[in-house]
LOKEKOL-313112 format. One line per field, with one value per residue (C-alpha): residue in one letter; z, x, y. Coordinates in nm, 2 decimals, padded with zeros to 4 digits. Layout:
N
resn c(A:...) $
zz c(Z:...) $
xx c(X:...) $
yy c(Y:...) $
//
This chain:
644
resn c(M:R:C:F:T:L:L:G:P:S:Q:S:G:K:S:T:L:A:R:A:L:A:A:L:E:D:G:R:A:T:Q:S:P:F:T:D:R:F:A:C:L:T:F:D:Y:L:G:D:A:W:G:A:F:D:I:A:G:G:T:D:N:L:G:A:A:G:H:A:L:A:A:S:D:H:A:V:L:C:V:R:P:D:P:E:D:A:P:Q:A:A:P:Y:L:R:L:I:E:E:A:G:V:P:A:S:L:F:V:G:H:M:D:G:Y:A:G:R:V:R:D:T:V:A:A:L:Q:H:Y:A:R:H:L:L:V:L:R:Q:V:P:I:R:R:D:G:E:I:T:G:A:V:D:L:I:S:E:R:A:W:E:Y:R:E:G:R:P:S:A:L:V:E:M:P:E:A:M:R:P:R:E:Q:E:A:R:T:E:L:L:E:N:L:S:D:F:N:D:D:L:L:E:Q:L:I:E:D:R:I:P:A:P:G:N:V:F:S:M:V:A:E:M:H:K:H:N:D:I:V:P:V:F:L:G:A:A:V:H:A:N:G:V:T:R:L:M:K:D:L:R:H:E:T:A:G:P:S:S:V:G:A:R:L:G:V:G:P:N:A:V:I:G:V:A:A:D:N:R:K:H:V:G:K:S:V:L:L:R:D:L:G:G:G:L:E:A:G:Q:R:L:G:E:A:G:I:G:A:L:N:A:P:D:G:K:P:Q:T:G:P:V:A:R:G:G:L:A:V:A:V:K:S:D:H:L:N:P:G:D:V:W:T:G:D:E:V:Q:R:L:P:D:W:A:F:G:K:P:P:V:F:R:R:I:L:R:P:A:S:D:R:D:D:A:R:L:S:G:A:L:A:R:I:A:A:I:D:P:G:L:V:I:E:Q:D:A:E:T:G:H:V:L:A:C:L:Q:G:P:M:H:L:R:R:L:T:E:T:L:K:A:D:F:D:I:A:I:E:E:E:L:P:Q:A:S:Y:R:E:T:I:Q:R:A:T:D:T:R:Y:R:H:R:K:Q:S:G:G:A:G:Q:F:A:D:I:H:I:E:V:A:P:R:S:R:G:D:G:F:V:F:A:E:T:V:K:G:G:A:V:P:R:N:Y:I:P:A:V:A:A:G:C:E:E:A:L:S:R:G:P:L:G:F:R:V:I:D:V:G:V:T:L:T:D:G:K:H:H:S:V:D:S:S:D:F:A:F:R:T:A:G:L:M:G:M:R:T:A:L:A:D:C:G:P:V:L:L:Q:P:I:D:R:I:D:V:H:L:P:S:V:Y:T:G:G:L:V:A:Q:I:S:S:L:K:G:Q:V:L:G:F:E:P:H:D:S:A:K:G:W:D:V:L:H:A:L:I:P:S:P:A:Q:D:E:L:F:R:S:L:G:G:L:T:H:G:T:A:W:Y:E:T:R:F:D:H:Y:E:E:I:H:G:R:E:A:E:K:A:R:A:D:R:A:E:A:L:A) $
zz c(-02.21:-02.24:-02.27:-02.39:-02.41:-02.73:-02.65:-02.79:-02.92:-03.15:-03.51:-03.43:-03.58:-03.26:-03.37:-03.72:-03.56:-03.32:-03.60:-03.81:-03.52:-03.45:-03.82:-03.86:-03.83:-03.95:-03.92:-03.66:-03.39:-03.16:-03.08:-02.78:-02.72:-02.37:-02.42:-02.70:-02.53:-02.47:-02.69:-02.62:-02.90:-02.84:-03.09:-03.13:-03.27:-03.31:-03.06:-02.79:-02.68:-02.67:-02.55:-02.68:-02.50:-02.75:-02.58:-02.76:-02.81:-02.61:-02.25:-02.14:-02.15:-01.94:-01.66:-01.89:-02.01:-01.66:-01.57:-01.88:-01.82:-01.47:-01.60:-01.89:-01.94:-02.20:-02.36:-02.72:-02.76:-03.11:-03.24:-03.56:-03.72:-03.72:-03.43:-03.39:-03.26:-02.98:-02.70:-02.78:-02.68:-02.36:-02.14:-02.25:-02.20:-01.85:-01.77:-01.90:-01.68:-01.38:-01.44:-01.46:-01.74:-02.01:-02.34:-02.71:-02.93:-03.28:-03.51:-03.76:-04.08:-04.21:-04.57:-04.74:-04.45:-04.57:-04.25:-04.04:-03.78:-03.55:-03.51:-03.41:-03.15:-03.02:-02.98:-02.79:-02.57:-02.43:-02.24:-02.15:-01.86:-02.02:-02.31:-02.64:-02.86:-03.24:-03.36:-03.73:-03.99:-04.30:-04.65:-04.90:-05.28:-05.48:-05.16:-05.05:-04.76:-04.90:-04.61:-04.30:-04.18:-03.84:-03.65:-03.45:-03.72:-03.99:-04.22:-04.46:-04.51:-04.80:-04.73:-04.92:-04.93:-04.69:-04.64:-04.42:-04.54:-04.75:-04.67:-04.93:-04.97:-04.79:-05.05:-05.06:-05.03:-04.69:-04.53:-04.40:-04.24:-04.10:-03.95:-03.79:-03.64:-03.52:-03.36:-03.18:-03.07:-02.93:-02.74:-02.58:-02.48:-02.34:-02.06:-01.93:-01.99:-01.89:-02.13:-02.43:-02.31:-02.29:-02.65:-02.79:-02.62:-02.76:-03.11:-03.11:-03.30:-03.07:-03.21:-03.32:-03.11:-02.79:-02.87:-02.92:-02.58:-02.42:-02.56:-02.46:-02.10:-02.08:-02.23:-01.98:-01.70:-01.83:-01.88:-02.24:-02.48:-02.83:-03.12:-03.43:-03.76:-04.00:-04.14:-04.00:-04.27:-04.52:-04.26:-04.28:-03.98:-03.79:-03.79:-03.64:-03.36:-03.29:-03.27:-03.02:-02.81:-02.83:-02.73:-02.48:-02.29:-01.95:-01.89:-01.61:-01.32:-01.38:-01.33:-00.97:-00.88:-01.03:-00.85:-00.52:-00.52:-00.51:-00.82:-00.82:-00.81:-01.03:-01.18:-01.29:-01.63:-01.77:-01.74:-01.92:-01.84:-02.12:-02.21:-02.12:-01.97:-01.69:-01.55:-01.73:-01.59:-01.78:-01.55:-01.59:-01.38:-01.33:-01.17:-01.36:-01.23:-01.19:-01.24:-01.23:-00.88:-00.72:-00.44:-00.54:-00.30:-00.08:-00.29:-00.55:-00.92:-01.13:-01.49:-01.64:-02.02:-02.25:-02.40:-02.71:-02.51:-02.52:-02.18:-02.03:-02.05:-01.76:-01.55:-01.69:-01.81:-01.64:-01.73:-01.92:-01.96:-01.87:-01.84:-01.51:-01.57:-01.29:-01.04:-00.93:-00.64:-00.89:-01.03:-01.27:-01.09:-00.81:-00.74:-00.57:-00.39:-00.25:-00.02:00.00:-00.24:-00.29:-00.53:-00.81:-00.75:-00.81:-01.14:-01.28:-01.25:-01.49:-01.43:-01.17:-01.32:-01.30:-01.57:-01.36:-01.46:-01.27:-01.41:-01.39:-01.55:-01.83:-01.66:-01.29:-01.27:-01.35:-01.05:-00.84:-01.14:-01.24:-00.91:-00.94:-01.30:-01.23:-00.94:-01.17:-01.44:-01.19:-01.06:-01.40:-01.52:-01.37:-01.49:-01.34:-00.99:-00.88:-00.60:-00.46:-00.54:-00.22:-00.34:-00.49:-00.37:-00.72:-00.87:-00.97:-01.22:-01.23:-01.57:-01.80:-02.05:-02.30:-02.49:-02.16:-02.09:-02.43:-02.38:-02.04:-02.18:-02.46:-02.21:-01.98:-02.28:-02.45:-02.15:-01.89:-02.10:-01.91:-02.08:-01.89:-01.89:-01.78:-01.66:-01.53:-01.15:-00.98:-00.80:-00.42:-00.37:-00.02:00.14:00.44:00.61:00.60:00.93:01.28:01.41:01.71:01.68:01.93:01.82:02.00:01.90:02.05:01.95:02.13:02.00:02.30:02.57:02.61:02.38:02.24:02.38:02.34:02.34:02.25:02.20:01.97:01.84:01.50:01.36:01.07:01.14:00.95:00.63:00.71:01.08:01.04:01.27:01.65:01.91:02.25:02.53:02.80:02.95:03.31:03.58:03.41:03.15:02.92:03.12:03.06:02.92:02.63:02.52:02.30:02.12:02.04:01.90:01.69:01.54:01.46:01.29:01.09:00.95:00.80:00.56:00.33:00.36:00.20:-00.13:-00.14:-00.04:00.28:00.51:00.65:00.89:01.13:01.50:01.72:02.08:02.29:02.53:02.68:02.65:02.83:02.89:03.02:03.29:03.10:02.73:02.67:02.52:02.32:02.01:02.08:02.15:01.84:01.63:01.78:01.70:01.34:01.27:01.46:01.28:00.94:01.03:01.14:00.83:00.61:00.80:00.80:00.43:00.29:00.02:-00.22:-00.21:-00.49:-00.43:-00.54:-00.61:-00.62:-00.93:-01.00:-01.38:-01.52:-01.87:-02.12:-02.07:-02.43:-02.34:-02.01:-02.15:-02.33:-02.02:-01.81:-02.05:-02.05:-01.67:-01.66:-01.91:-01.67:-01.39:-01.23:-01.06:-01.15:-00.83:-01.02:-01.19:-01.17:-01.36:-01.25:-01.00:-01.18:-01.52:-01.77:-02.00:-01.78:-01.57:-01.28:-01.28:-00.96:-00.98:-00.81:-01.03:-00.96:-00.93:-01.19:-01.45:-01.42:-01.70:-01.94:-01.82:-01.89:-02.25:-02.32:-02.16:-02.39:-02.70:-02.59:-02.50:-02.75:-02.47:-02.30:-01.98:-01.67:-01.33:-00.97:-00.79:-00.43:-00.26:-00.13:-00.01:-00.08:-00.24:-00.27:-00.60:-00.70:-01.00:-01.30:-01.17:-00.85:-01.03:-01.26:-00.98:-00.79:-01.11:-01.17:-00.81:-00.83:-01.16:-01.00:-00.70:-00.91) $
xx c(05.34:05.33:05.64:05.72:06.03:06.14:06.35:06.44:06.73:07.00:06.90:06.53:06.46:06.41:06.58:06.42:06.08:06.14:06.23:05.93:05.69:05.83:05.80:05.43:05.28:05.53:05.87:05.97:06.12:06.40:06.65:06.88:07.14:07.24:07.55:07.55:07.30:07.01:06.85:06.54:06.31:06.04:05.76:05.39:05.12:04.76:04.80:04.97:05.33:05.53:05.87:06.03:06.32:06.53:06.74:07.03:07.00:07.20:07.14:07.44:07.19:06.91:07.00:06.94:06.62:06.51:06.54:06.35:06.07:06.03:05.97:05.75:05.37:05.41:05.67:05.71:05.90:06.05:06.13:06.22:05.96:06.16:06.04:06.40:06.48:06.22:06.47:06.66:06.35:06.31:06.51:06.31:05.98:06.09:06.20:05.87:05.68:05.90:05.84:05.46:05.44:05.17:05.33:05.28:05.48:05.59:05.70:05.92:06.10:05.79:05.88:06.00:05.91:05.75:05.67:05.36:05.31:05.12:05.43:05.63:05.36:05.35:05.73:05.72:05.43:05.66:05.84:05.55:05.30:05.08:04.86:05.01:04.71:04.77:04.58:04.66:04.72:04.93:04.79:05.01:05.02:05.26:05.43:05.50:05.33:05.15:04.93:04.74:04.39:04.28:04.11:03.88:03.75:03.80:03.93:04.21:04.50:04.75:05.10:05.24:05.61:05.70:05.33:05.04:04.86:04.55:04.21:04.12:03.87:03.97:04.08:03.83:04.12:04.20:03.86:03.89:04.23:04.10:03.79:04.00:04.24:03.95:03.77:04.10:04.14:03.79:03.82:04.14:03.98:03.68:03.90:03.91:03.55:03.23:03.00:03.22:03.22:02.84:02.81:03.04:02.86:02.53:02.69:02.63:02.88:03.02:03.02:03.37:03.33:03.27:03.57:03.79:03.68:03.73:04.08:04.18:04.07:04.25:04.56:04.56:04.52:04.81:04.61:04.73:05.01:04.88:05.09:05.13:05.30:05.50:05.83:05.94:06.20:05.91:05.67:05.45:05.23:05.37:05.05:04.85:05.10:05.10:04.72:04.74:04.98:04.76:04.44:04.57:04.85:04.73:04.96:05.19:04.95:04.99:05.36:05.35:05.09:05.30:05.62:05.44:05.55:05.35:05.18:05.42:05.74:06.04:06.23:06.60:06.58:06.94:07.26:07.57:07.90:07.93:08.25:08.24:07.89:07.94:07.69:07.35:07.06:06.73:06.43:06.07:05.84:05.52:05.32:05.47:05.59:05.96:06.17:06.54:06.66:06.39:06.50:06.51:06.65:06.93:07.00:06.86:06.87:07.11:07.03:06.73:06.72:06.46:06.56:06.69:06.94:06.77:06.70:06.37:06.12:05.88:05.78:05.80:05.46:05.29:05.47:05.73:06.10:06.39:06.76:06.93:07.27:07.53:07.33:07.58:07.36:07.11:07.15:06.96:06.77:06.66:06.30:06.25:05.94:06.03:06.33:06.29:06.48:06.45:06.60:06.41:06.33:06.61:06.46:06.54:06.92:06.98:07.17:07.45:07.79:08.01:08.27:08.56:08.88:09.16:09.21:09.54:09.63:09.88:10.06:10.13:10.04:09.68:09.64:09.44:09.24:09.14:08.96:08.77:08.67:08.55:08.33:08.17:08.10:07.97:07.72:07.55:07.60:07.36:07.56:07.90:08.03:08.37:08.54:08.89:09.06:09.12:09.44:09.62:09.44:09.40:09.08:08.84:08.57:08.26:08.10:07.84:08.08:08.36:08.16:08.09:08.46:08.53:08.28:08.43:08.78:08.67:08.48:08.78:09.00:08.75:08.60:08.88:09.19:09.29:09.44:09.40:09.54:09.32:09.40:09.21:09.20:09.38:09.17:09.18:09.39:09.47:09.69:09.66:09.85:09.80:09.96:10.05:10.39:10.55:10.83:11.07:11.20:11.44:11.49:11.80:11.98:12.25:12.40:12.50:12.27:11.94:11.91:11.62:11.53:11.22:11.19:10.86:10.73:10.43:10.21:10.06:09.77:09.53:09.16:08.84:08.78:08.62:08.71:08.97:09.26:09.26:09.53:09.54:09.80:09.88:10.18:10.25:10.47:10.51:10.76:10.61:10.47:10.10:10.17:10.38:10.14:09.93:10.25:10.32:09.96:10.00:10.33:10.18:09.88:10.11:10.29:09.97:09.96:10.20:10.27:10.54:10.35:10.31:09.94:09.75:09.72:09.38:09.23:09.52:09.53:09.83:09.89:10.17:10.28:10.61:10.89:11.15:11.20:11.47:11.40:11.59:11.60:11.25:10.99:10.66:10.87:11.09:10.81:10.61:10.92:10.96:10.59:10.64:10.95:10.85:10.52:10.69:10.92:10.63:10.42:10.70:10.71:10.33:10.29:10.14:09.87:09.72:09.34:09.14:08.81:08.49:08.20:07.83:07.66:07.29:07.24:06.92:06.87:06.59:06.51:06.59:06.96:06.97:07.09:07.38:07.49:07.51:07.77:07.96:07.99:08.12:08.39:08.50:08.54:08.23:07.95:07.58:07.37:07.03:06.79:06.43:06.19:06.20:05.92:05.80:05.97:05.79:06.02:06.33:06.53:06.76:07.06:07.26:07.63:07.96:08.25:08.62:08.66:08.94:08.70:08.44:08.59:08.57:08.22:08.11:08.24:08.10:07.76:07.73:07.79:07.57:07.27:07.32:07.38:07.04:07.16:07.33:07.43:07.48:07.79:07.91:08.20:08.11:08.42:08.79:08.91:09.26:09.44:09.76:09.98:09.99:09.70:09.88:10.21:10.04:09.87:10.20:10.38:10.10:10.13:10.50:10.47:10.21:10.43:10.74) $
yy c(-00.33:-00.71:-00.92:-01.27:-01.49:-01.67:-01.98:-02.31:-02.52:-02.38:-02.33:-02.34:-02.00:-01.79:-01.47:-01.49:-01.53:-01.24:-01.01:-01.13:-01.07:-00.72:-00.63:-00.73:-00.38:-00.12:-00.26:00.00:-00.23:-00.16:-00.43:-00.39:-00.67:-00.76:-00.98:-01.23:-01.45:-01.21:-00.95:-00.73:-00.62:-00.36:-00.30:-00.20:-00.42:-00.30:-00.03:-00.24:-00.21:-00.54:-00.66:-00.98:-01.14:-01.34:-01.60:-01.77:-02.15:-02.40:-02.52:-02.31:-02.02:-02.16:-01.92:-01.62:-01.79:-01.84:-01.47:-01.38:-01.63:-01.50:-01.15:-01.26:-01.28:-01.56:-01.79:-01.90:-02.23:-02.26:-02.61:-02.78:-03.02:-03.34:-03.57:-03.69:-03.34:-03.35:-03.44:-03.12:-02.93:-03.12:-02.88:-02.58:-02.76:-02.85:-02.49:-02.35:-02.59:-02.51:-02.14:-02.19:-01.94:-01.98:-02.09:-02.14:-02.37:-02.27:-02.54:-02.35:-02.44:-02.60:-02.51:-02.82:-03.05:-03.37:-03.55:-03.56:-03.28:-03.51:-03.72:-03.41:-03.31:-03.67:-03.67:-03.34:-03.45:-03.71:-03.43:-03.21:-03.25:-02.99:-03.10:-02.99:-02.89:-02.88:-02.57:-02.60:-02.87:-02.79:-02.77:-02.95:-02.92:-03.14:-03.24:-02.88:-02.70:-02.40:-02.30:-02.41:-02.48:-02.34:-02.63:-02.41:-02.17:-02.43:-02.16:-02.21:-01.97:-01.97:-01.86:-01.56:-01.49:-01.21:-01.11:-01.21:-01.52:-01.50:-01.66:-01.93:-02.21:-02.53:-02.79:-03.08:-03.32:-03.17:-03.21:-03.57:-03.49:-03.16:-03.33:-03.60:-03.35:-03.12:-03.41:-03.50:-03.13:-03.11:-03.44:-03.32:-02.99:-03.17:-03.30:-02.94:-02.84:-03.03:-02.83:-02.93:-03.29:-03.29:-03.14:-03.41:-03.69:-03.56:-03.52:-03.14:-02.93:-02.66:-02.30:-02.18:-01.87:-02.07:-02.29:-01.99:-01.84:-02.18:-02.22:-01.86:-01.93:-02.26:-02.09:-01.80:-02.05:-02.25:-02.57:-02.63:-02.54:-02.46:-02.56:-02.34:-02.40:-02.18:-02.06:-01.73:-01.67:-01.64:-01.47:-01.78:-01.84:-01.54:-01.34:-01.63:-01.67:-01.29:-01.30:-01.58:-01.37:-01.06:-01.24:-01.49:-01.31:-01.22:-00.91:-00.80:-00.86:-01.24:-01.22:-01.09:-01.35:-01.63:-01.52:-01.45:-01.08:-00.76:-00.62:-00.32:-00.53:-00.46:-00.76:-00.76:-00.93:-00.91:-00.71:-00.62:-00.44:-00.19:-00.01:00.36:00.31:00.06:-00.18:-00.17:-00.37:-00.43:-00.39:-00.47:-00.26:-00.46:-00.18:00.11:00.45:00.38:00.69:00.79:00.87:00.66:00.43:00.07:-00.18:-00.04:00.27:00.50:00.44:00.64:00.72:00.54:00.47:00.32:-00.02:00.16:00.35:00.69:00.86:00.75:01.04:01.03:00.72:00.37:00.24:-00.04:-00.36:-00.15:-00.20:00.03:00.01:00.13:00.27:00.33:00.14:-00.12:-00.25:-00.39:-00.74:-00.96:-01.23:-00.99:-00.87:-00.54:-00.42:-00.08:-00.12:-00.50:-00.73:-01.11:-01.36:-01.53:-01.90:-02.16:-02.27:-01.92:-01.97:-02.26:-02.58:-02.60:-02.50:-02.81:-02.73:-02.61:-02.43:-02.25:-01.90:-01.71:-01.38:-01.40:-01.11:-01.10:-00.73:-00.82:-01.05:-00.81:-00.68:-01.03:-01.09:-00.76:-00.82:-01.18:-01.05:-00.79:-01.05:-01.31:-01.05:-01.04:-01.39:-01.64:-01.94:-01.84:-01.91:-01.79:-01.98:-02.04:-02.37:-02.56:-02.72:-02.42:-02.11:-01.99:-01.85:-02.13:-02.06:-02.29:-02.26:-02.41:-02.55:-02.47:-02.21:-02.03:-02.03:-01.89:-01.61:-01.53:-01.52:-01.28:-01.06:-01.03:-00.93:-00.69:-00.52:-00.53:-00.58:-00.89:-01.19:-01.51:-01.87:-02.16:-02.51:-02.81:-02.81:-03.10:-03.36:-03.35:-03.66:-03.77:-04.04:-04.25:-04.54:-04.91:-05.03:-04.91:-04.83:-04.67:-04.41:-04.25:-03.91:-03.68:-03.32:-03.17:-02.86:-02.66:-02.34:-02.14:-02.03:-02.20:-02.50:-02.71:-03.05:-03.27:-03.64:-03.82:-04.17:-04.19:-04.47:-04.41:-04.62:-04.61:-04.52:-04.61:-04.41:-04.08:-04.08:-03.81:-03.73:-03.79:-03.73:-03.89:-03.93:-04.19:-04.02:-04.11:-03.97:-03.63:-03.76:-03.50:-03.20:-03.13:-02.79:-02.93:-03.20:-02.96:-02.86:-03.23:-03.26:-02.95:-03.08:-03.41:-03.24:-03.01:-03.32:-03.44:-03.14:-03.33:-03.69:-03.92:-03.93:-03.55:-03.52:-03.44:-03.74:-03.84:-04.09:-04.13:-04.17:-04.07:-04.16:-04.00:-04.27:-04.15:-03.90:-03.69:-03.32:-03.09:-02.83:-02.56:-02.65:-02.78:-02.55:-02.55:-02.50:-02.79:-03.03:-02.91:-02.97:-03.32:-03.39:-03.27:-03.47:-03.78:-03.79:-03.76:-04.05:-04.26:-04.20:-04.32:-04.65:-04.71:-04.81:-04.49:-04.54:-04.29:-04.21:-04.06:-03.87:-04.04:-03.81:-03.89:-03.75:-03.71:-03.68:-03.53:-03.65:-03.73:-04.09:-04.18:-04.14:-04.33:-04.66:-04.50:-04.32:-04.64:-04.78:-04.45:-04.43:-04.79:-04.69:-04.42:-04.67:-04.54:-04.73:-04.68:-04.69:-04.68:-04.44:-04.35:-04.12:-03.76:-03.69:-03.38:-03.35:-03.58:-03.79:-03.73:-03.97:-03.90:-04.14:-04.18:-04.29:-04.28:-04.17:-04.08:-03.71:-03.69:-03.84:-03.57:-03.35:-03.65:-03.72:-03.37:-03.39:-03.73:-03.64:-03.34:-03.56:-03.84:-03.63:-03.34:-03.10:-03.17:-03.33:-03.19:-03.32:-03.22:-03.35:-03.38:-03.55:-03.90:-04.08:-04.17:-04.50:-04.64:-04.64:-04.81:-04.87:-04.63:-04.42:-04.35:-04.28:-04.03:-03.85:-03.82:-03.69:-03.43:-03.32:-03.28:-03.08:-02.85:-02.78:-02.73) $
//
């Protein structure tokens, strides 16, 4: 079996094309959905078995697309013909090139398109390191596209509604345009073949058969990306694309070589938690021979079904697909070679999840169940990371965006009967002090029997940003016995957990200079209490100031949007540090900036609108900065409400 992935922006016609390809021979295709983002179609064409992975549009689904590409022999990128839409295809072109998988490009929705296809290809080429080779030019009659001319064979095909195209004579009016496009095609191909270059220099016309063989070889070696035209809804151009896949898809042996794994490896492609069935994992067996009960990874496989859900009869064919049921140790994104397991490369897991929400069960009785359900979902969802919020201790979900959150909410309700509430996590505000002070504090308590006594004298001073907390002592003459000094330090450090403004205190130095003790009533507890209360008193006298976290972000975006993002970051009180072209992704910039952590949610939303969902960013904490006035008051009010 050979497998390919269909991917592309939303509304580019991927699912329509997948169904049209599967229906070419006899219409007997099997479609198996794995979540609402991934579907697997299996069908036969001219005696060969095929598997098609249909990935839903939207960059939220790049993780699912990455897993599918890793397991595929070929990729088909679907795009709309308008050159203005080219940036929306940029993330998919980038992913295909990172995966190193041979690809074809299908320009769909050609029915009714009046523009020039060469402009579309030129716009897409801006985002591709591989050469995009236009294999066809459209035939137009009265302004409408009625067919296409193959630039290698120079044969013309007329589209027929719902049926394969018919071979016709090339219209005379087409010949100048066809010759121009064919010359351009051959000149581009000559960059990869010295024999062709020599023929062109000597004005010799290369034989179509030789050019076909040459293109097939270049395609298999991933030197070029051929571009085909059509309209899948009318079955136009579909047969030509399928012939390209049939002749120029290398097969499963190329997948193992590309991933650096053995020829008999098994790849986890996708998974779903199905009601009454449990965890189901779609596997591709590159070498063939996989059977139910066979050991894979750390344990044996449970039941093994065909993609259509029927029990697998006999071993899986070479390069074939199967669904492992009740094999909880198997996860998508893993590659197994016998007992050994390894993860797919980083590119296969999509963009980092930076859309964060705290999740709480609507009913307290579901608290424990929620953690277990999220763990099961995260195991099969490459774009989801579950953490614990450092400020509140609640469950923190890191997602791809609002649509991803909606899907997660629906899955928890439908599959686990858990309703949840979500909220924006609070930023990790901190406070520090502006000036030094010294404080004397005496803790004394007498309630019959042994009492509590501790007297300390401490000096408290601010430290440089990022230097943290340090405790020192200069006690002389045993005023505070050595064995009680660690208790004073512990009390002072405990006081930093919540300062006068309600936040953790950072970058403070404390020096214990003097004190008194009692031979009977002094204890570790007494001196720890003195350190705690004395430190709280000192902090209130040191001019506390609120600090907000500043994050460094590295935004990956098509270069056409960079100028607009610079203005957007400035409006969020951020600071642009600079930008440069991406070192390997053509047509992309990486913009570096500093931005207040509380502004990240607004940045996420505005970035999606500005770049039509094509950009993403990586973020990490950089430093703290002072804030005053209304911003500080709002942060304190939000904190008080959260703790209420």
